[in-house]
Each structure stands twice: as structure tokens, then as C-alpha cells.
N, C-alpha and C positions, 0 to 999 in steps of 0.2 A: 411454382409457385410462384406468386403472382409481385411479395412481399423483396423479391429479391434472393439470388444468390451467397451467405458470404458473411457468416454469424463475428463478433466484435471479434471472438478467440482468433477466428481466422485471422480480421488483418493484424494481429497485433503478432503473428508473426514473420510480420512481412523482410524481416530479416534476415529469414532462413535459407534466402537463398535458389527457393521456386518461386518457377516460372507465374505472373501472376495476368488473369485479363488480359490487361493493360496488354503487357508482351504482345497474346498475338493477336489482337484486337482490329477491322478498320479501324481506322479513327475518323474525323466527320462526315461521319454518313450524308448531312442534308435534310436535312428534314425541311417538312416546310410549317410553316406557318401558323399555329392556328389561327387565323384572319384567311386564311388563304383557301381557298371554295374546293371545292366537294370536283369540278369539272377540272382544276388544276390536279388536282388528284388523280382523278381519270387518263389526265392526259399522263401524267410519269408511269401508270400502269400498264398504257398501251406496250409499254419499250417492253420488251420480253427478259429483258435478263432484273426488272423490278417485281418480286410478287408481293409486297408491301411499300407501304412510304409512313413514314416515323412523322410522329406529328412533336413537338411546340411549342408552351409559349414561353416569350423574350429566352428560351433557352430551357427551362424547367421540361422533362417529358409529357408529354403530354398522355398517348399512343398507338396507335397503328391504324391505318387503313386498308385492308384489301380490295380486291373487286368483290368478291361475296359482303363485302359493307357499304360497298358502293350500288348494289342493285338492293342487298335488303335494307338499306335505310334514306336512298334516294332514290334509286326508280319506283323500285316495289310502290313507294308510298307517296310519289307522285310530284314532290318534291324538286324545285328548280334546283338545276347544279351551279348554277350561275349564282347562283347566292347563297345557299346551304356552305355556312366554314366546316373545314375541316377538325375542326375545335367542337362543334354541335356532331359529331356523328363517330370522331376517335373513339377506339373501342381501347378497355386496358387488355395491357402485353400479357399473353400468358408467366413471361415470366421474363425475368430481367437479371443482371449482373452486377454486383459491384468491381471498380472495375481492379479493385485489390484480393479481387476471389482465385484462391492456387487456381491456376490453369487444370491441373489433373482433376481438380472437384466441380469445376465448370466441364470440362469431358466428358466426365459419369456422367452427369444430371443432364447431356444432351442427349448422350446416348442414350439412357434411361427413358428418357420424356421424349427420343426420334423429333428432336428441332435442329433443325438448319443450321438458322440464324437465331438468336436472341437479344436485344437492345443491355447496352454496357449503359453504368447512370453514375456517377458521381455525384454523392449527396442531391439528387435528382435532378439533376443535371445529362443530359443528354451527353455521349462524348464518345460512341463509337458502337459497335456492334462483332455481336464475337459470333464464328462463321462454325460448324461443325468440321470440312472439310482444311479447313484452315490448322483447326488446333490440330487434328489430326497428322497432320503433316508435320506442324509443328512437334509435336509430343514424337513422331517417327524420326525426326534427323537431332534428337537427345538421348534415344536410347541407346542403348551398347551398340555395336555390332552382336551377331549372335555365336557364342563359343565355336570352335571348328576343333574340330577329333583331332 
């Protein structure tokens, strides 16, 4: 869902006590500004734990850059990574979550789509990243223990 997960109906249920995406997300994901260069994105992607670079323009979430993006949009097209900005080549994310989306709904979506991480936004501004493994652990902690015979 490129427009995000979380409807107005779900947001109205915030008082129901259910956990929300904001409760399990990794906050402050340190995005690159849209004016940063493709070379800077490449340097970030050299770290093995970084699979994608998130791009913002003055806080507004613009998109994502992966190694594949760099190869296709910069290397294969002969563009200069020192002058190509990440704002020019960032791709829209496959999905985003609103921070007030119920956590169980978000987890179901991650499982269904087989996504590992999804950006979290509030009114279009990037506020975090939700990881499927983190949600799995969080939901397991909140599950009641199995009944004993």
C-alpha cells in the first residue's frame, strides 16, 4: 500500500488500549536530506546493516534508495554520484504506516506482504521505521502464556 496503512476509522479507536505502530517503531531513523548526493547514499549503503536509505525534504518523507536504485539510476545511466541528488532518484516506498495504526494490523500487513521494514509517518513526515522482527517480539511479550493442563 503506497498510500499507507491506517484508516480514519482505526485512528478514532486510539483510546481502545491497543498498541500502536508508534509503540514499537524505531524512532528517528536518520534520513538523508533530498539535497544529499548519491555518493553519500552509496557510502551509507556500504554498511552491511543498512539495506535502504530513507530520504526527506525538510522533514517530509520523499522516498527510499537501495543499492538497486543506485545501480539503475546512477551507474547504468552514467550519472555523476557526486552531483546527482538523492531527491532526484528516490523511489516511492512500497508502503508506509501512520504512527497510530494498530500494531496487530501492521504486523498482519508486514506478514502478508513479506516486508521486513516499513517507514512510519505522521502527516507525511517521517517519524520512524517499523521492523517485522521487532513487532513479532513485542506481540509475543504481550501474549498470555499457554494454558497448562
